[in-house]
PDB file of N, CA, C and O in Angstrom:
ATOM      1  N   UNK A   1      71.999 119.040 114.830  1.00  0.00           N
ATOM      2  CA  UNK A   1      72.240 118.140 113.715  1.00  0.00           C
ATOM      3  C   UNK A   1      71.786 118.790 112.418  1.00  0.00           C
ATOM      4  O   UNK A   1      70.831 119.565 112.380  1.00  0.00           O
ATOM      5  N   UNK A   2      72.509 118.444 111.356  1.00  0.00           N
ATOM      6  CA  UNK A   2      72.136 118.957 110.040  1.00  0.00           C
ATOM      7  C   UNK A   2      70.840 118.294 109.594  1.00  0.00           C
ATOM      8  O   UNK A   2      70.587 117.120 109.863  1.00  0.00           O
ATOM      9  N   UNK A   3      70.031 119.088 108.906  1.00  0.00           N
ATOM     10  CA  UNK A   3      68.868 118.447 108.328  1.00  0.00           C
ATOM     11  C   UNK A   3      69.300 117.698 107.066  1.00  0.00           C
ATOM     12  O   UNK A   3      70.429 117.857 106.604  1.00  0.00           O
ATOM     13  N   UNK A   4      68.431 116.908 106.528  1.00  0.00           N
ATOM     14  CA  UNK A   4      68.759 116.043 105.384  1.00  0.00           C
ATOM     15  C   UNK A   4      69.178 116.849 104.156  1.00  0.00           C
ATOM     16  O   UNK A   4      70.108 116.458 103.451  1.00  0.00           O
ATOM     17  N   UNK A   5      68.513 117.951 103.896  1.00  0.00           N
ATOM     18  CA  UNK A   5      68.836 118.763 102.719  1.00  0.00           C
ATOM     19  C   UNK A   5      70.250 119.346 102.825  1.00  0.00           C
ATOM     20  O   UNK A   5      71.007 119.307 101.855  1.00  0.00           O
ATOM     21  N   UNK A   6      70.603 119.875 103.970  1.00  0.00           N
ATOM     22  CA  UNK A   6      71.941 120.438 104.174  1.00  0.00           C
ATOM     23  C   UNK A   6      73.000 119.349 104.054  1.00  0.00           C
ATOM     24  O   UNK A   6      74.066 119.571 103.480  1.00  0.00           O
ATOM     25  N   UNK A   7      72.701 118.172 104.598  1.00  0.00           N
ATOM     26  CA  UNK A   7      73.623 117.047 104.497  1.00  0.00           C
ATOM     27  C   UNK A   7      73.852 116.660 103.043  1.00  0.00           C
ATOM     28  O   UNK A   7      74.992 116.432 102.638  1.00  0.00           O
ATOM     29  N   UNK A   8      72.789 116.584 102.258  1.00  0.00           N
ATOM     30  CA  UNK A   8      72.907 116.215 100.849  1.00  0.00           C
ATOM     31  C   UNK A   8      73.695 117.275 100.060  1.00  0.00           C
ATOM     32  O   UNK A   8      74.486 116.931  99.182  1.00  0.00           O
ATOM     33  N   UNK A   9      73.479 118.557 100.371  1.00  0.00           N
ATOM     34  CA  UNK A   9      74.231 119.623  99.698  1.00  0.00           C
ATOM     35  C   UNK A   9      75.713 119.510 100.019  1.00  0.00           C
ATOM     36  O   UNK A   9      76.558 119.639  99.132  1.00  0.00           O
ATOM     37  N   UNK A  10      76.028 119.270 101.283  1.00  0.00           N
ATOM     38  CA  UNK A  10      77.428 119.126 101.687  1.00  0.00           C
ATOM     39  C   UNK A  10      78.051 117.906 101.005  1.00  0.00           C
ATOM     40  O   UNK A  10      79.192 117.969 100.547  1.00  0.00           O
ATOM     41  N   UNK A  11      77.326 116.820 100.939  1.00  0.00           N
ATOM     42  CA  UNK A  11      77.809 115.608 100.293  1.00  0.00           C
ATOM     43  C   UNK A  11      78.068 115.856  98.799  1.00  0.00           C
ATOM     44  O   UNK A  11      79.087 115.417  98.266  1.00  0.00           O
ATOM     45  N   UNK A  12      77.166 116.543  98.141  1.00  0.00           N
ATOM     46  CA  UNK A  12      77.323 116.880  96.723  1.00  0.00           C
ATOM     47  C   UNK A  12      78.546 117.765  96.514  1.00  0.00           C
ATOM     48  O   UNK A  12      79.291 117.568  95.554  1.00  0.00           O
ATOM     49  N   UNK A  13      78.762 118.724  97.388  1.00  0.00           N
ATOM     50  CA  UNK A  13      79.919 119.608  97.294  1.00  0.00           C
ATOM     51  C   UNK A  13      81.217 118.809  97.408  1.00  0.00           C
ATOM     52  O   UNK A  13      82.150 119.036  96.637  1.00  0.00           O
ATOM     53  N   UNK A  14      81.284 117.893  98.347  1.00  0.00           N
ATOM     54  CA  UNK A  14      82.488 117.078  98.534  1.00  0.00           C
ATOM     55  C   UNK A  14      82.735 116.212  97.310  1.00  0.00           C
ATOM     56  O   UNK A  14      83.869 116.119  96.842  1.00  0.00           O
ATOM     57  N   UNK A  15      81.703 115.582  96.788  1.00  0.00           N
ATOM     58  CA  UNK A  15      81.848 114.745  95.591  1.00  0.00           C
ATOM     59  C   UNK A  15      82.295 115.588  94.401  1.00  0.00           C
ATOM     60  O   UNK A  15      83.150 115.163  93.625  1.00  0.00           O
ATOM     61  N   UNK A  16      81.722 116.777  94.255  1.00  0.00           N
ATOM     62  CA  UNK A  16      82.091 117.664  93.156  1.00  0.00           C
ATOM     63  C   UNK A  16      83.550 118.071  93.262  1.00  0.00           C
ATOM     64  O   UNK A  16      84.265 118.079  92.260  1.00  0.00           O
ATOM     65  N   UNK A  17      84.003 118.410  94.468  1.00  0.00           N
ATOM     66  CA  UNK A  17      85.401 118.798  94.665  1.00  0.00           C
ATOM     67  C   UNK A  17      86.342 117.637  94.361  1.00  0.00           C
ATOM     68  O   UNK A  17      87.394 117.840  93.756  1.00  0.00           O
ATOM     69  N   UNK A  18      85.981 116.434  94.769  1.00  0.00           N
ATOM     70  CA  UNK A  18      86.815 115.270  94.486  1.00  0.00           C
ATOM     71  C   UNK A  18      86.905 115.020  92.987  1.00  0.00           C
ATOM     72  O   UNK A  18      87.977 114.709  92.468  1.00  0.00           O
ATOM     73  N   UNK A  19      85.783 115.156  92.293  1.00  0.00           N
ATOM     74  CA  UNK A  19      85.759 114.965  90.846  1.00  0.00           C
ATOM     75  C   UNK A  19      86.606 116.020  90.154  1.00  0.00           C
ATOM     76  O   UNK A  19      87.349 115.708  89.224  1.00  0.00           O
ATOM     77  N   UNK A  20      86.501 117.268  90.600  1.00  0.00           N
ATOM     78  CA  UNK A  20      87.306 118.335  90.008  1.00  0.00           C
ATOM     79  C   UNK A  20      88.789 118.071  90.227  1.00  0.00           C
ATOM     80  O   UNK A  20      89.595 118.307  89.327  1.00  0.00           O
ATOM     81  N   UNK A  21      89.162 117.587  91.404  1.00  0.00           N
ATOM     82  CA  UNK A  21      90.554 117.267  91.673  1.00  0.00           C
ATOM     83  C   UNK A  21      91.046 116.159  90.755  1.00  0.00           C
ATOM     84  O   UNK A  21      92.164 116.229  90.244  1.00  0.00           O
ATOM     85  N   UNK A  22      90.222 115.137  90.539  1.00  0.00           N
ATOM     86  CA  UNK A  22      90.596 114.046  89.646  1.00  0.00           C
ATOM     87  C   UNK A  22      90.712 114.554  88.210  1.00  0.00           C
ATOM     88  O   UNK A  22      91.633 114.175  87.487  1.00  0.00           O
ATOM     89  N   UNK A  23      89.780 115.411  87.799  1.00  0.00           N
ATOM     90  CA  UNK A  23      89.828 115.985  86.458  1.00  0.00           C
ATOM     91  C   UNK A  23      91.079 116.825  86.283  1.00  0.00           C
ATOM     92  O   UNK A  23      91.701 116.785  85.221  1.00  0.00           O
ATOM     93  N   UNK A  24      91.459 117.583  87.295  1.00  0.00           N
ATOM     94  CA  UNK A  24      92.650 118.424  87.232  1.00  0.00           C
ATOM     95  C   UNK A  24      93.899 117.568  87.085  1.00  0.00           C
ATOM     96  O   UNK A  24      94.760 117.872  86.260  1.00  0.00           O
ATOM     97  N   UNK A  25      94.010 116.513  87.863  1.00  0.00           N
ATOM     98  CA  UNK A  25      95.157 115.624  87.768  1.00  0.00           C
ATOM     99  C   UNK A  25      95.222 114.974  86.393  1.00  0.00           C
ATOM    100  O   UNK A  25      96.293 114.897  85.790  1.00  0.00           O
ATOM    101  N   UNK A  26      94.096 114.513  85.900  1.00  0.00           N
ATOM    102  CA  UNK A  26      94.064 113.901  84.571  1.00  0.00           C
ATOM    103  C   UNK A  26      94.493 114.903  83.508  1.00  0.00           C
ATOM    104  O   UNK A  26      95.200 114.541  82.567  1.00  0.00           O
ATOM    105  N   UNK A  27      94.079 116.146  83.645  1.00  0.00           N
ATOM    106  CA  UNK A  27      94.458 117.189  82.693  1.00  0.00           C
ATOM    107  C   UNK A  27      95.965 117.447  82.738  1.00  0.00           C
ATOM    108  O   UNK A  27      96.585 117.617  81.688  1.00  0.00           O
ATOM    109  N   UNK A  28      96.555 117.480  83.911  1.00  0.00           N
ATOM    110  CA  UNK A  28      97.994 117.689  84.045  1.00  0.00           C
ATOM    111  C   UNK A  28      98.757 116.540  83.395  1.00  0.00           C
ATOM    112  O   UNK A  28      99.721 116.768  82.664  1.00  0.00           O
ATOM    113  N   UNK A  29      98.340 115.329  83.652  1.00  0.00           N
ATOM    114  CA  UNK A  29      98.999 114.156  83.062  1.00  0.00           C
ATOM    115  C   UNK A  29      98.852 114.171  81.545  1.00  0.00           C
ATOM    116  O   UNK A  29      99.817 113.907  80.828  1.00  0.00           O
ATOM    117  N   UNK A  30      97.666 114.475  81.054  1.00  0.00           N
ATOM    118  CA  UNK A  30      97.444 114.533  79.611  1.00  0.00           C
ATOM    119  C   UNK A  30      98.312 115.608  78.967  1.00  0.00           C
ATOM    120  O   UNK A  30      98.903 115.381  77.911  1.00  0.00           O
ATOM    121  N   UNK A  31      98.390 116.762  79.592  1.00  0.00           N
ATOM    122  CA  UNK A  31      99.186 117.863  79.078  1.00  0.00           C
ATOM    123  C   UNK A  31     100.664 117.490  79.011  1.00  0.00           C
ATOM    124  O   UNK A  31     101.330 117.762  78.013  1.00  0.00           O
ATOM    125  N   UNK A  32     101.171 116.873  80.062  1.00  0.00           N
ATOM    126  CA  UNK A  32     102.574 116.459  80.086  1.00  0.00           C
ATOM    127  C   UNK A  32     102.825 115.417  78.995  1.00  0.00           C
ATOM    128  O   UNK A  32     103.839 115.476  78.299  1.00  0.00           O
ATOM    129  N   UNK A  33     101.921 114.485  78.849  1.00  0.00           N
ATOM    130  CA  UNK A  33     102.054 113.447  77.821  1.00  0.00           C
ATOM    131  C   UNK A  33     102.107 114.080  76.430  1.00  0.00           C
ATOM    132  O   UNK A  33     102.930 113.687  75.603  1.00  0.00           O
ATOM    133  N   UNK A  34     101.243 115.049  76.168  1.00  0.00           N
ATOM    134  CA  UNK A  34     101.242 115.736  74.876  1.00  0.00           C
ATOM    135  C   UNK A  34     102.548 116.474  74.636  1.00  0.00           C
ATOM    136  O   UNK A  34     103.080 116.456  73.526  1.00  0.00           O
ATOM    137  N   UNK A  35     103.069 117.125  75.676  1.00  0.00           N
ATOM    138  CA  UNK A  35     104.338 117.838  75.541  1.00  0.00           C
ATOM    139  C   UNK A  35     105.473 116.878  75.185  1.00  0.00           C
ATOM    140  O   UNK A  35     106.309 117.192  74.339  1.00  0.00           O
ATOM    141  N   UNK A  36     105.503 115.720  75.823  1.00  0.00           N
ATOM    142  CA  UNK A  36     106.550 114.736  75.536  1.00  0.00           C
ATOM    143  C   UNK A  36     106.370 114.177  74.129  1.00  0.00           C
ATOM    144  O   UNK A  36     107.352 113.991  73.410  1.00  0.00           O
ATOM    145  N   UNK A  37     105.142 113.910  73.730  1.00  0.00           N
ATOM    146  CA  UNK A  37     104.895 113.421  72.365  1.00  0.00           C
ATOM    147  C   UNK A  37     105.376 114.431  71.330  1.00  0.00           C
ATOM    148  O   UNK A  37     105.991 114.049  70.335  1.00  0.00           O
ATOM    149  N   UNK A  38     105.105 115.708  71.550  1.00  0.00           N
ATOM    150  CA  UNK A  38     105.550 116.757  70.634  1.00  0.00           C
ATOM    151  C   UNK A  38     107.074 116.815  70.608  1.00  0.00           C
ATOM    152  O   UNK A  38     107.683 116.899  69.541  1.00  0.00           O
ATOM    153  N   UNK A  39     107.680 116.769  71.786  1.00  0.00           N
ATOM    154  CA  UNK A  39     109.138 116.776  71.871  1.00  0.00           C
ATOM    155  C   UNK A  39     109.713 115.577  71.126  1.00  0.00           C
ATOM    156  O   UNK A  39     110.680 115.723  70.379  1.00  0.00           O
ATOM    157  N   UNK A  40     109.135 114.399  71.318  1.00  0.00           N
ATOM    158  CA  UNK A  40     109.591 113.175  70.657  1.00  0.00           C
ATOM    159  C   UNK A  40     109.524 113.327  69.144  1.00  0.00           C
ATOM    160  O   UNK A  40     110.456 112.941  68.438  1.00  0.00           O
ATOM    161  N   UNK A  41     108.442 113.879  68.652  1.00  0.00           N
ATOM    162  CA  UNK A  41     108.283 114.052  67.208  1.00  0.00           C
ATOM    163  C   UNK A  41     109.341 115.004  66.661  1.00  0.00           C
ATOM    164  O   UNK A  41     109.999 114.694  65.668  1.00  0.00           O
ATOM    165  N   UNK A  42     109.508 116.158  67.301  1.00  0.00           N
ATOM    166  CA  UNK A  42     110.482 117.153  66.835  1.00  0.00           C
ATOM    167  C   UNK A  42     111.901 116.582  66.862  1.00  0.00           C
ATOM    168  O   UNK A  42     112.634 116.695  65.880  1.00  0.00           O
ATOM    169  N   UNK A  43     112.284 115.977  67.970  1.00  0.00           N
ATOM    170  CA  UNK A  43     113.645 115.450  68.095  1.00  0.00           C
ATOM    171  C   UNK A  43     113.869 114.249  67.174  1.00  0.00           C
ATOM    172  O   UNK A  43     114.978 114.057  66.676  1.00  0.00           O
ATOM    173  N   UNK A  44     112.846 113.449  66.943  1.00  0.00           N
ATOM    174  CA  UNK A  44     112.971 112.329  66.007  1.00  0.00           C
ATOM    175  C   UNK A  44     113.172 112.837  64.587  1.00  0.00           C
ATOM    176  O   UNK A  44     113.963 112.276  63.827  1.00  0.00           O
ATOM    177  N   UNK A  45     112.457 113.898  64.229  1.00  0.00           N
ATOM    178  CA  UNK A  45     112.644 114.502  62.908  1.00  0.00           C
ATOM    179  C   UNK A  45     114.064 115.032  62.758  1.00  0.00           C
ATOM    180  O   UNK A  45     114.693 114.833  61.719  1.00  0.00           O
ATOM    181  N   UNK A  46     114.573 115.702  63.782  1.00  0.00           N
ATOM    182  CA  UNK A  46     115.943 116.224  63.736  1.00  0.00           C
ATOM    183  C   UNK A  46     116.964 115.089  63.578  1.00  0.00           C
ATOM    184  O   UNK A  46     117.924 115.204  62.817  1.00  0.00           O
ATOM    185  N   UNK A  47     116.739 113.994  64.310  1.00  0.00           N
ATOM    186  CA  UNK A  47     117.680 112.876  64.304  1.00  0.00           C
ATOM    187  C   UNK A  47     117.520 111.991  63.072  1.00  0.00           C
ATOM    188  O   UNK A  47     118.411 111.201  62.761  1.00  0.00           O
ATOM    189  N   UNK A  48     116.409 112.111  62.376  1.00  0.00           N
ATOM    190  CA  UNK A  48     116.159 111.263  61.218  1.00  0.00           C
ATOM    191  C   UNK A  48     115.768 109.845  61.585  1.00  0.00           C
ATOM    192  O   UNK A  48     115.813 108.941  60.751  1.00  0.00           O
ATOM    193  N   UNK A  49     115.384 109.656  62.836  1.00  0.00           N
ATOM    194  CA  UNK A  49     114.943 108.339  63.319  1.00  0.00           C
ATOM    195  C   UNK A  49     114.064 108.545  64.546  1.00  0.00           C
ATOM    196  O   UNK A  49     114.044 109.627  65.133  1.00  0.00           O
ATOM    197  N   UNK A  50     113.351 107.515  64.921  1.00  0.00           N
ATOM    198  CA  UNK A  50     112.508 107.572  66.118  1.00  0.00           C
ATOM    199  C   UNK A  50     113.409 107.464  67.344  1.00  0.00           C
ATOM    200  O   UNK A  50     114.102 106.462  67.521  1.00  0.00           O
ATOM    201  N   UNK A  51     113.399 108.488  68.185  1.00  0.00           N
ATOM    202  CA  UNK A  51     114.255 108.456  69.380  1.00  0.00           C
ATOM    203  C   UNK A  51     113.636 107.643  70.505  1.00  0.00           C
ATOM    204  O   UNK A  51     114.316 107.323  71.480  1.00  0.00           O
ATOM    205  N   UNK A  52     112.370 107.306  70.386  1.00  0.00           N
ATOM    206  CA  UNK A  52     111.701 106.479  71.395  1.00  0.00           C
ATOM    207  C   UNK A  52     111.125 107.289  72.539  1.00  0.00           C
ATOM    208  O   UNK A  52     111.585 108.389  72.846  1.00  0.00           O
ATOM    209  N   UNK A  53     110.106 106.715  73.160  1.00  0.00           N
ATOM    210  CA  UNK A  53     109.389 107.390  74.233  1.00  0.00           C
ATOM    211  C   UNK A  53     110.266 107.608  75.461  1.00  0.00           C
ATOM    212  O   UNK A  53     110.250 108.692  76.045  1.00  0.00           O
ATOM    213  N   UNK A  54     111.025 106.600  75.858  1.00  0.00           N
ATOM    214  CA  UNK A  54     111.830 106.691  77.079  1.00  0.00           C
ATOM    215  C   UNK A  54     112.872 107.795  76.938  1.00  0.00           C
ATOM    216  O   UNK A  54     113.040 108.613  77.842  1.00  0.00           O
ATOM    217  N   UNK A  55     113.565 107.818  75.815  1.00  0.00           N
ATOM    218  CA  UNK A  55     114.569 108.853  75.582  1.00  0.00           C
ATOM    219  C   UNK A  55     113.919 110.236  75.561  1.00  0.00           C
ATOM    220  O   UNK A  55     114.421 111.178  76.174  1.00  0.00           O
ATOM    221  N   UNK A  56     112.797 110.346  74.848  1.00  0.00           N
ATOM    222  CA  UNK A  56     112.100 111.637  74.755  1.00  0.00           C
ATOM    223  C   UNK A  56     111.627 112.106  76.130  1.00  0.00           C
ATOM    224  O   UNK A  56     111.779 113.278  76.471  1.00  0.00           O
ATOM    225  N   UNK A  57     111.066 111.215  76.902  1.00  0.00           N
ATOM    226  CA  UNK A  57     110.568 111.581  78.236  1.00  0.00           C
ATOM    227  C   UNK A  57     111.725 112.012  79.135  1.00  0.00           C
ATOM    228  O   UNK A  57     111.613 112.989  79.877  1.00  0.00           O
ATOM    229  N   UNK A  58     112.824 111.286  79.064  1.00  0.00           N
ATOM    230  CA  UNK A  58     113.986 111.625  79.884  1.00  0.00           C
ATOM    231  C   UNK A  58     114.549 112.993  79.496  1.00  0.00           C
ATOM    232  O   UNK A  58     114.779 113.843  80.356  1.00  0.00           O
ATOM    233  N   UNK A  59     114.766 113.197  78.210  1.00  0.00           N
ATOM    234  CA  UNK A  59     115.303 114.477  77.744  1.00  0.00           C
ATOM    235  C   UNK A  59     114.357 115.630  78.049  1.00  0.00           C
ATOM    236  O   UNK A  59     114.785 116.680  78.530  1.00  0.00           O
ATOM    237  N   UNK A  60     113.067 115.434  77.768  1.00  0.00           N
ATOM    238  CA  UNK A  60     112.085 116.494  78.016  1.00  0.00           C
ATOM    239  C   UNK A  60     112.055 116.853  79.502  1.00  0.00           C
ATOM    240  O   UNK A  60     111.979 118.026  79.868  1.00  0.00           O
ATOM    241  N   UNK A  61     112.115 115.829  80.347  1.00  0.00           N
ATOM    242  CA  UNK A  61     112.089 116.068  81.792  1.00  0.00           C
ATOM    243  C   UNK A  61     113.257 116.942  82.235  1.00  0.00           C
ATOM    244  O   UNK A  61     113.093 117.831  83.070  1.00  0.00           O
ATOM    245  N   UNK A  62     114.424 116.688  81.676  1.00  0.00           N
ATOM    246  CA  UNK A  62     115.605 117.461  82.067  1.00  0.00           C
ATOM    247  C   UNK A  62     115.638 118.849  81.429  1.00  0.00           C
ATOM    248  O   UNK A  62     116.102 119.802  82.054  1.00  0.00           O
ATOM    249  N   UNK A  63     115.155 118.971  80.202  1.00  0.00           N
ATOM    250  CA  UNK A  63     115.266 120.233  79.472  1.00  0.00           C
ATOM    251  C   UNK A  63     114.072 121.164  79.668  1.00  0.00           C
ATOM    252  O   UNK A  63     114.239 122.383  79.690  1.00  0.00           O
ATOM    253  N   UNK A  64     112.872 120.604  79.810  1.00  0.00           N
ATOM    254  CA  UNK A  64     111.667 121.435  79.745  1.00  0.00           C
ATOM    255  C   UNK A  64     110.721 121.335  80.927  1.00  0.00           C
ATOM    256  O   UNK A  64     109.868 122.205  81.111  1.00  0.00           O
ATOM    257  N   UNK A  65     110.857 120.285  81.735  1.00  0.00           N
ATOM    258  CA  UNK A  65     109.898 120.080  82.818  1.00  0.00           C
ATOM    259  C   UNK A  65     109.800 121.250  83.796  1.00  0.00           C
ATOM    260  O   UNK A  65     108.685 121.653  84.128  1.00  0.00           O
ATOM    261  N   UNK A  66     110.931 121.824  84.279  1.00  0.00           N
ATOM    262  CA  UNK A  66     110.803 122.921  85.257  1.00  0.00           C
ATOM    263  C   UNK A  66     109.983 124.103  84.731  1.00  0.00           C
ATOM    264  O   UNK A  66     109.141 124.643  85.448  1.00  0.00           O
ATOM    265  N   UNK A  67     110.226 124.496  83.500  1.00  0.00           N
ATOM    266  CA  UNK A  67     109.465 125.620  82.944  1.00  0.00           C
ATOM    267  C   UNK A  67     107.997 125.236  82.723  1.00  0.00           C
ATOM    268  O   UNK A  67     107.096 126.034  82.982  1.00  0.00           O
ATOM    269  N   UNK A  68     107.766 124.016  82.247  1.00  0.00           N
ATOM    270  CA  UNK A  68     106.390 123.545  82.039  1.00  0.00           C
ATOM    271  C   UNK A  68     105.644 123.516  83.373  1.00  0.00           C
ATOM    272  O   UNK A  68     104.490 123.937  83.456  1.00  0.00           O
ATOM    273  N   UNK A  69     106.317 123.014  84.421  1.00  0.00           N
ATOM    274  CA  UNK A  69     105.686 122.937  85.749  1.00  0.00           C
ATOM    275  C   UNK A  69     105.336 124.337  86.259  1.00  0.00           C
ATOM    276  O   UNK A  69     104.259 124.548  86.819  1.00  0.00           O
ATOM    277  N   UNK A  70     106.242 125.283  86.065  1.00  0.00           N
ATOM    278  CA  UNK A  70     105.993 126.662  86.484  1.00  0.00           C
ATOM    279  C   UNK A  70     104.782 127.231  85.738  1.00  0.00           C
ATOM    280  O   UNK A  70     103.941 127.906  86.332  1.00  0.00           O
ATOM    281  N   UNK A  71     104.701 126.955  84.443  1.00  0.00           N
ATOM    282  CA  UNK A  71     103.570 127.431  83.644  1.00  0.00           C
ATOM    283  C   UNK A  71     102.253 126.828  84.148  1.00  0.00           C
ATOM    284  O   UNK A  71     101.269 127.548  84.323  1.00  0.00           O
ATOM    285  N   UNK A  72     102.232 125.525  84.380  1.00  0.00           N
ATOM    286  CA  UNK A  72     101.021 124.843  84.863  1.00  0.00           C
ATOM    287  C   UNK A  72     100.625 125.382  86.231  1.00  0.00           C
ATOM    288  O   UNK A  72      99.446 125.616  86.495  1.00  0.00           O
ATOM    289  N   UNK A  73     101.617 125.579  87.103  1.00  0.00           N
ATOM    290  CA  UNK A  73     101.341 126.106  88.445  1.00  0.00           C
ATOM    291  C   UNK A  73     100.738 127.506  88.366  1.00  0.00           C
ATOM    292  O   UNK A  73      99.735 127.795  89.019  1.00  0.00           O
ATOM    293  N   UNK A  74     101.360 128.380  87.558  1.00  0.00           N
ATOM    294  CA  UNK A  74     100.858 129.750  87.423  1.00  0.00           C
ATOM    295  C   UNK A  74      99.433 129.766  86.884  1.00  0.00           C
ATOM    296  O   UNK A  74      98.604 130.557  87.334  1.00  0.00           O
ATOM    297  N   UNK A  75      99.149 128.897  85.923  1.00  0.00           N
ATOM    298  CA  UNK A  75      97.799 128.811  85.369  1.00  0.00           C
ATOM    299  C   UNK A  75      96.808 128.334  86.433  1.00  0.00           C
ATOM    300  O   UNK A  75      95.690 128.844  86.510  1.00  0.00           O
ATOM    301  N   UNK A  76      97.207 127.368  87.243  1.00  0.00           N
ATOM    302  CA  UNK A  76      96.324 126.857  88.300  1.00  0.00           C
ATOM    303  C   UNK A  76      96.039 127.932  89.338  1.00  0.00           C
ATOM    304  O   UNK A  76      94.912 128.051  89.818  1.00  0.00           O
ATOM    305  N   UNK A  77      97.048 128.711  89.683  1.00  0.00           N
ATOM    306  CA  UNK A  77      96.856 129.788  90.658  1.00  0.00           C
ATOM    307  C   UNK A  77      95.896 130.830  90.087  1.00  0.00           C
ATOM    308  O   UNK A  77      94.989 131.285  90.785  1.00  0.00           O
ATOM    309  N   UNK A  78      96.088 131.207  88.833  1.00  0.00           N
ATOM    310  CA  UNK A  78      95.194 132.189  88.211  1.00  0.00           C
ATOM    311  C   UNK A  78      93.761 131.668  88.173  1.00  0.00           C
ATOM    312  O   UNK A  78      92.822 132.411  88.459  1.00  0.00           O
ATOM    313  N   UNK A  79      93.590 130.399  87.822  1.00  0.00           N
ATOM    314  CA  UNK A  79      92.244 129.803  87.788  1.00  0.00           C
ATOM    315  C   UNK A  79      91.619 129.814  89.184  1.00  0.00           C
ATOM    316  O   UNK A  79      90.434 130.113  89.333  1.00  0.00           O
ATOM    317  N   UNK A  80      92.412 129.490  90.202  1.00  0.00           N
ATOM    318  CA  UNK A  80      91.902 129.472  91.583  1.00  0.00           C
ATOM    319  C   UNK A  80      91.496 130.870  92.030  1.00  0.00           C
ATOM    320  O   UNK A  80      90.474 131.039  92.695  1.00  0.00           O
ATOM    321  N   UNK A  81      92.281 131.859  91.672  1.00  0.00           N
ATOM    322  CA  UNK A  81      91.942 133.235  92.040  1.00  0.00           C
ATOM    323  C   UNK A  81      90.658 133.690  91.355  1.00  0.00           C
ATOM    324  O   UNK A  81      89.823 134.355  91.968  1.00  0.00           O
ATOM    325  N   UNK A  82      90.505 133.333  90.091  1.00  0.00           N
ATOM    326  CA  UNK A  82      89.259 133.683  89.385  1.00  0.00           C
ATOM    327  C   UNK A  82      88.062 132.981  90.018  1.00  0.00           C
ATOM    328  O   UNK A  82      86.995 133.577  90.165  1.00  0.00           O
ATOM    329  N   UNK A  83      88.238 131.724  90.390  1.00  0.00           N
ATOM    330  CA  UNK A  83      87.154 130.973  91.026  1.00  0.00           C
ATOM    331  C   UNK A  83      86.798 131.584  92.375  1.00  0.00           C
ATOM    332  O   UNK A  83      85.626 131.647  92.746  1.00  0.00           O
ATOM    333  N   UNK A  84      87.804 132.028  93.099  1.00  0.00           N
ATOM    334  CA  UNK A  84      87.562 132.654  94.410  1.00  0.00           C
ATOM    335  C   UNK A  84      86.782 133.958  94.237  1.00  0.00           C
ATOM    336  O   UNK A  84      85.903 134.263  95.043  1.00  0.00           O
ATOM    337  N   UNK A  85      87.093 134.717  93.207  1.00  0.00           N
ATOM    338  CA  UNK A  85      86.384 135.971  92.944  1.00  0.00           C
ATOM    339  C   UNK A  85      84.921 135.721  92.622  1.00  0.00           C
ATOM    340  O   UNK A  85      84.053 136.521  92.970  1.00  0.00           O
ATOM    341  N   UNK A  86      84.650 134.589  91.946  1.00  0.00           N
ATOM    342  CA  UNK A  86      83.270 134.257  91.592  1.00  0.00           C
ATOM    343  C   UNK A  86      82.473 133.781  92.789  1.00  0.00           C
ATOM    344  O   UNK A  86      81.247 133.891  92.809  1.00  0.00           O
ATOM    345  N   UNK A  87      83.160 133.256  93.780  1.00  0.00           N
ATOM    346  CA  UNK A  87      82.479 132.734  94.969  1.00  0.00           C
ATOM    347  C   UNK A  87      82.221 131.248  94.827  1.00  0.00           C
ATOM    348  O   UNK A  87      82.474 130.670  93.770  1.00  0.00           O
ATOM    349  N   UNK A  88      81.717 130.620  95.888  1.00  0.00           N
ATOM    350  CA  UNK A  88      81.486 129.176  95.864  1.00  0.00           C
ATOM    351  C   UNK A  88      80.389 128.794  94.875  1.00  0.00           C
ATOM    352  O   UNK A  88      79.421 129.527  94.671  1.00  0.00           O
ATOM    353  N   UNK A  89      80.573 127.626  94.271  1.00  0.00           N
ATOM    354  CA  UNK A  89      79.586 127.138  93.305  1.00  0.00           C
ATOM    355  C   UNK A  89      78.315 126.662  94.004  1.00  0.00           C
ATOM    356  O   UNK A  89      77.207 126.806  93.486  1.00  0.00           O
ATOM    357  N   UNK A  90      78.505 126.085  95.203  1.00  0.00           N
ATOM    358  CA  UNK A  90      77.386 125.538  95.941  1.00  0.00           C
ATOM    359  C   UNK A  90      77.334 126.194  97.321  1.00  0.00           C
ATOM    360  O   UNK A  90      78.266 126.021  98.105  1.00  0.00           O
ATOM    361  N   UNK A  91      76.304 126.919  97.633  1.00  0.00           N
ATOM    362  CA  UNK A  91      76.236 127.489  98.980  1.00  0.00           C
ATOM    363  C   UNK A  91      76.045 126.372 100.006  1.00  0.00           C
ATOM    364  O   UNK A  91      75.337 125.394  99.766  1.00  0.00           O
ATOM    365  N   UNK A  92      76.688 126.548 101.136  1.00  0.00           N
ATOM    366  CA  UNK A  92      76.559 125.521 102.202  1.00  0.00           C
ATOM    367  C   UNK A  92      75.426 125.863 103.123  1.00  0.00           C
ATOM    368  O   UNK A  92      75.160 125.127 104.074  1.00  0.00           O
TER     369      UNK A  92
END
């Protein structure tokens, strides 16, 4: 059986990983939202009127989402590789 200290370290590691996953998801959502807001502003300026959030989100999704997703994925892979090179944050 694990002693209490090892159990607490493992528990802390799991909580930290869950928090990092939640932070990562929130960052992805925030980034996508910012991209759509920027797209909405640019396209509204071109049109001379507010094109609206729904229209901007739909257009951005069709025109820019695949490239944005590829960029986010590549950045996540690079970050993971750097983290792996550094080693685990919490020894088990």
